[in-house]
N, C-alpha and C positions, 0 to 999 in steps of 0.2 A: 108385560114389558119384554123387550127383546134381550138376547144374551149380551148384545153390545151396549145396552143402556147402562151407564155407570151407576145409576140409582137402583138398578135391579140386582147389583152385586152386594155382597156383605161389605160393610164399611165400619170402621171404628177409628176414633181419634187416637186413643192410646190402648195398646194391648188387645185382648180378646173382646169380641163383641159381647154385649150383655143379653144373649138369648135367654139366659136363665136368671131372672131377677132375684131368685131366692138366694143367690150368692151374696147379695147385698143385705147386710144386717139392718133391720128396720129401726134404726135409732140415730138421731142426729147427734153429732159430737162437736165439741168446741176444741180449741187449742189446749185447754186444760184437762180434757177428758183423758182417761187412762186406757191403755190396751196392753195385753200380754202377747208378745210376739218376738221371735228371733229366728234368723236364718243363718246357718253356718254349716260347714262340712259334716258335722256330726248329726245333723237332722236327716232322717231316713229318705226324705223326698228331695234332698239337695240337688239343685239344677233341674228338677222335673218341670218346673214352670218355664224353663228356657227351651222347651221343645214344642213344636206344633203351635206356636203362638204368633199372632200378627202384631208386630211392633212398628207402628207408624212413626217416622222420624220427623222431628221439628227442624227448622233451619239451624238452631243452636246445636242439636244433636249431630247434624251433618258436619257442622263446623268443627266441633270438638273431636269427632271420630276421624275425620280426614286428616286433621292435624296430628292426632295420636298415631295414625298409621303412616304419616308423612307422604300423603298422596294428594294429587290435585283432585278437586271435587268431581270432575267428570269421570276420572278413573275409579274413585270410590263408588260413585253412583252405578257405574257399569258392573263393577265386580261384586258389590255387596248389597245392592238394593233391587227392588222390583216395583214397577209403577202401580199406584192405587189411586182411588178417589177418596178424598177426605170425607169424614162422616156426614152422610145425608146431604152432600153437595156435589157439584160438578167441578170442584177444584182439584186439580191433579197434584199428587204428592208421591212419596215413596215409602216403602216399608222394607225392613231388613229381609234379604233373600235367605230363606232357610236352606239348609243343606239337604237336598232331596235324595241324595245317594246314601244317606245315613239313616239309621233306625230312628223313628219318631221325629224326623225332621228337626234337628237341633238348630239353634241360633248359630251362625258361623263363628261366633266368638266364645262359645261355651266349650269347656272340657270337663272331664270327670272331677278335676280339681277346682273347677269354678270358672268365673268369667275372666278372660284374658285382657279385657279392656275395662275392668271394673271401675276404676276412678273416672273414666270417661263414658260410662254406660249411658244408654238413652234415658230420656225422662221417664218413659213408661215403666222401665225397670226399677226406678227409684220410688215411684208412688205406691206400689203395692205393699201392704194391703189397705192403705188409707187413701180413700178417694175424696175428692173435694167437689162440691156443687157450688156453682156461682150463678144465681138467678139473673144478676145484672148483665152478665155477658150474653145470656140467652135472649135478652131484650134487644140486642143488636146495637146498643149504644157504644159510641167511641169515646165517651168522656164521663163527666159527672163527678159528684162529690165522693172523694176517696173513702171517707168514714162511712158514708151510706153504702158504698160498694162492699166494704168489709162486713157490714151488718147483714148483707145478703148471702154471705158465704157460710157454709157449714161442712162438716166432714162426716164420713161414714166408713164402715169397715166392709171390705170385700173378703168373704171367707169361703174358700173352695174346699171341697171334701178331701182332695189329695194333699192339701198343705198341712204339714205337721208343725209348722212354725208356731202355731197358736198353742201348742202343748208345752212350749218352752216357758221357763219361769221368769225370764226377763220382762220387766214392766217399764213402760214409758208413758209420758204424756204424748198427745198427738204432736205438740210443738217440738218435743225432744226428738221424736221419731223423724219428723220432717227435717229438722236441722241435721241430724246424724246422716240422713240420706242425701243431703244437698238439694232437697226439694225447693227450699225457699229461693235459692239462686236460680234454679230452673224456671220456677214460676215467674220470676222477674224477666228472665230472658225470653220466655215463651209468650208472655202476656199479650203484647200487641198483635202478634201473629195469630194467636188463638182468637182474639176479638174479631179479626178479619174473617176467620172461618165461621165463628158464631154468627156474625152479621150476615154472611152469605147464607148460612143455614136458615136464618130467620125468614128469608125471602121465600122459602119453599120452592115448589116445582114450577110455579107460574112464570119464573124468569130464568133465563140461561145466560151463561157467560159466552161471549164470542170466542172463536178459536184463538184470535189474537190475544185476548185477555187471559185465556187459559195458558197459552205459551208464556206470556209475560209473568204470570203468577208462578208457574213452575220454575222458570229460569231464576227468578228473583229469590225464590224460597230454597233452591237447592244448590246453586252455583254462584257463590259470591265473587269468584274471579271473573266470571262472565259478566255479572252485574256491574263490577267496577269498570270493566272495559266499556260497558254500555253507558255509564255515567260520563266517563272522561274521554271516550273516543268516538262517540256518536254526536248527534245534535241535541242531546239531552240538556246541556248547559246553555244552549241557545233558546231552549223552550222554557226551562224552569229557572227561577231565581233561587240560588242557594247561598247562604252566608259563607263568607270566606273561611271563617273559623271551622265550620262544619266540613267544608271541602278538604281542609288540611288534615282533619281527623280521619276522614274516610279514605284518604289516599293510602294509608298504611295500616290502620287499625280495623281488623276484620269485625270485631264486635260492634264498633261504632258504625261500620258500613252495614252490618246486618240490621241494626236498629233503624238506620236511615232508610233501608229498603222497605221496612214496614210502613214508614211514613209515605214513601212513594206509592206503595200498593194501596194504602188507604185513600190517597188522592186520586190515583188512576182508576181504581175500581168503584169508589163510592163518593169521590169529591169531598172527603170528610176530614182532610188533614190541614190544619192551619200551619203556616210557616213554610209551605211548599207551594209557591204560587207560579202560575204560568205568566210569562212576560206579556206585558200589555200589547206589544205589537203582534205577538203570536195569537192572543185572544182575538184581536181585530181581524187577523188573517182568517181565523176559524169562522168568525162571524160572516166574513165576505164569502167564504166557501159555502156556508149554510144558505146564505141569501141566493147565491148562484144556483145551488141545487134546487132550492124552492122555485126559483124563476124557471129553470129548465123543466121542472115537474109540471108547473102550471102550463107552460108552452106545449108540452107533450099532451097534456090532458085536453087542451083546446084543439090540437090537431086530431086527436082521437075522436073528439066530439064532431068535428067537421067531417071526418071520414064516415062516421055513423050516419050523419044527416045526408051525405051524398049517396051512400049505399041505399038509403030509403027513398031517394029521389026528392028529398026535401030541399028547400032553398036555404043556403048558408048565409048568415048575417055577414055582410062585407066588412063590418067593423071589428069582427073577431080576428 
């Protein structure tokens, strides 16, 4: 693969890549399973995990961080992020830009005293050391029975040699740890976006997104201000039918707008979202465009055929 091929580069959805699977403890856990772990300034490795690490940001991470810093999304992206491709896909996203002029390339928000944006820290920072596997999402489905989905989930521990938090006496259940870290809220906010990524990933390398689709995915996933203008100031509402109650919500509420953006992406990329329909007249316009393109293609193929016959000195059927 070439150096410019996004799939030739290291990718990970959250945090460091799993080049060393021995970091994952070979035991399935449930919400009731117990673990001993605590991270605090008294632990000798405190903030060590905040250096030299790749933290990919979800749309909700970007929303909370840019609000915390009181910055427009485009300024936050420019100052604090670097472009990446999401795990084993050609979907563009962003990761936190590490401080390259400092020792061990720290996160831009970490200090010796800890994280300066702790209450709004990214999802990846909250999950460690408890990972979650969801086989359902890997199947690329956008729906299904919720109880069945829950049965497909299990948890596991990621234990790295440098981490001394496992030597602490504090004991939790997996459920208690996740609640304490705010993981449950993040899971709900990230769920539909992650399903889009998982669905794209399930297609493998045989299909690629168009440049236009990549640009749309990136804009929608990273800059809600831009997406809101796209909805209300372009021909979007002339193309899609959107309930008036939803429109009122997404005019002012960023979280509602973000959740709506996932529905739009599901529809635009996979045609998979109910409730976001193209207006009938627009569908007919598209059908007519396709018919014309097909007719033009047929005409061109006939002309090419005639040219070949003439070049060979063969008689051309006058009815063609």
